[in-house]
C-alpha positions as CSV (number, residue, x, y, z in Angstrom):
1,M,0.0,0.0,0.0
2,T,1.4,3.4,-0.9
3,D,1.2,6.6,1.1
4,P,-1.2,9.2,-0.2
5,V,0.4,12.1,-2.1
6,I,0.3,15.4,-0.2
7,P,0.4,18.4,-2.5
8,P,3.1,21.0,-1.7
9,D,1.9,24.1,0.2
10,E,0.4,26.5,-2.2
11,P,0.7,30.3,-1.7
12,P,-2.3,31.9,-0.2
13,V,-5.0,33.0,-2.5
14,Q,-5.1,36.8,-2.9
15,T,-8.5,38.1,-2.1
16,P,-9.6,40.7,-4.6
17,V,-10.0,44.3,-3.5
18,E,-13.6,45.4,-3.3
19,T,-15.1,48.9,-3.5
20,L,-17.7,49.8,-0.9
21,P,-20.0,52.8,-1.2
22,D,-19.7,55.4,1.5
23,T,-22.7,57.1,3.0
24,T,-21.5,60.4,1.5
25,G,-21.6,59.0,-2.0
26,A,-17.8,58.6,-2.2
27,S,-16.1,55.2,-2.6
28,T,-13.8,53.5,-0.2
29,V,-11.4,50.8,-1.2
30,V,-11.1,48.0,1.3
31,A,-8.4,45.4,0.9
32,S,-9.3,42.3,2.8
33,D,-5.7,41.4,3.6
34,T,-5.0,44.5,5.6
35,T,-5.7,45.1,9.2
36,P,-8.2,48.0,9.7
37,E,-7.2,51.1,11.5
38,P,-8.5,51.3,15.1
39,A,-11.4,53.8,15.6
40,P,-10.3,57.2,16.8
41,L,-10.9,57.9,20.4
42,P,-13.7,60.4,21.0
43,A,-12.8,63.9,22.1
44,E,-13.2,64.7,25.7
45,P,-16.8,65.9,26.3
46,S,-17.0,69.5,27.3
47,S,-18.6,70.0,30.7
48,P,-21.4,72.5,30.5
49,A,-21.0,73.5,34.1
50,G,-17.3,73.4,34.4
51,D,-16.1,70.6,36.7
52,V,-19.4,70.0,38.4
53,A,-21.4,66.8,37.8
54,T,-24.8,67.4,36.2
55,V,-26.4,64.3,37.8
56,T,-25.7,63.2,41.4
57,L,-26.7,60.3,43.5
58,E,-29.1,62.5,45.4
59,D,-30.8,63.4,42.0
60,V,-31.3,59.7,41.2
61,Q,-32.6,58.9,44.7
62,A,-35.1,61.8,44.6
63,N,-36.5,60.8,41.1
64,E,-39.8,58.9,41.5
65,E,-39.6,57.2,38.1
66,L,-36.1,55.8,38.8
67,S,-37.3,54.7,42.3
68,R,-40.1,52.7,40.6
69,F,-37.6,51.1,38.2
70,I,-35.4,50.1,41.1
71,A,-38.3,48.7,43.1
72,S,-39.6,46.8,40.0
73,A,-36.1,45.4,39.3
74,D,-35.9,44.2,42.9
75,R,-39.2,42.4,42.6
76,V,-38.2,40.7,39.4
77,M,-34.8,39.6,40.8
78,D,-36.6,38.3,43.9
79,A,-39.0,36.3,41.7
80,M,-35.9,34.8,40.0
81,G,-34.5,33.7,43.3
82,F,-31.8,36.4,43.7
83,T,-31.1,38.3,46.9
84,E,-31.9,41.9,47.4
85,H,-31.2,44.1,44.4
86,G,-33.2,47.2,45.4
87,F,-32.2,50.5,47.0
88,R,-29.6,49.0,49.3
89,H,-27.9,47.4,46.4
90,A,-28.1,50.5,44.2
91,N,-26.6,52.6,46.9
92,L,-23.8,50.1,47.5
93,V,-22.9,50.0,43.8
94,A,-23.1,53.8,43.5
95,R,-20.7,54.3,46.4
96,I,-18.3,51.6,45.2
97,A,-18.3,53.3,41.7
98,F,-17.4,56.6,43.3
99,Q,-14.6,55.1,45.4
100,V,-13.1,53.1,42.4
101,L,-12.9,56.2,40.1
102,S,-11.6,58.4,42.9
103,R,-8.8,55.9,43.8
104,L,-7.9,55.6,40.1
105,G,-7.3,59.3,40.0
106,Y,-10.4,60.5,38.1
107,G,-11.8,63.9,39.0
108,E,-14.7,64.6,41.3
109,R,-17.1,65.1,38.4
110,D,-16.4,61.7,36.8
111,A,-16.6,60.0,40.1
112,T,-19.9,61.7,41.0
113,L,-21.3,60.8,37.6
114,A,-20.3,57.1,38.1
115,C,-21.9,57.3,41.5
116,G,-25.2,58.4,39.9
117,A,-25.0,55.8,37.2
118,G,-24.3,53.0,39.7
């Protein structure tokens, strides 16, 4: 019995370049064998009120609609068998977010916004 013949390695097949239409009507040439450039980082947002956070944890706590969302989420999580995920959990996450950003050297505004988002 003879061994099967293994063909020698062939060079990779070159993928043709395709032209993709741009939303502006111009054309963009995309070569599939090139690595795309990473997306540019967004510019730092300008703070409308200087270095003061526009939303604080107190604003979130005082908002009735957000309070209803938190209470509803807690009931859903309870029905799924999870432990408390209501106001105590939201406050804990908010304060941890503030501490993490503060300790990483972010400014008061960013830490306060993270606190409100937590």
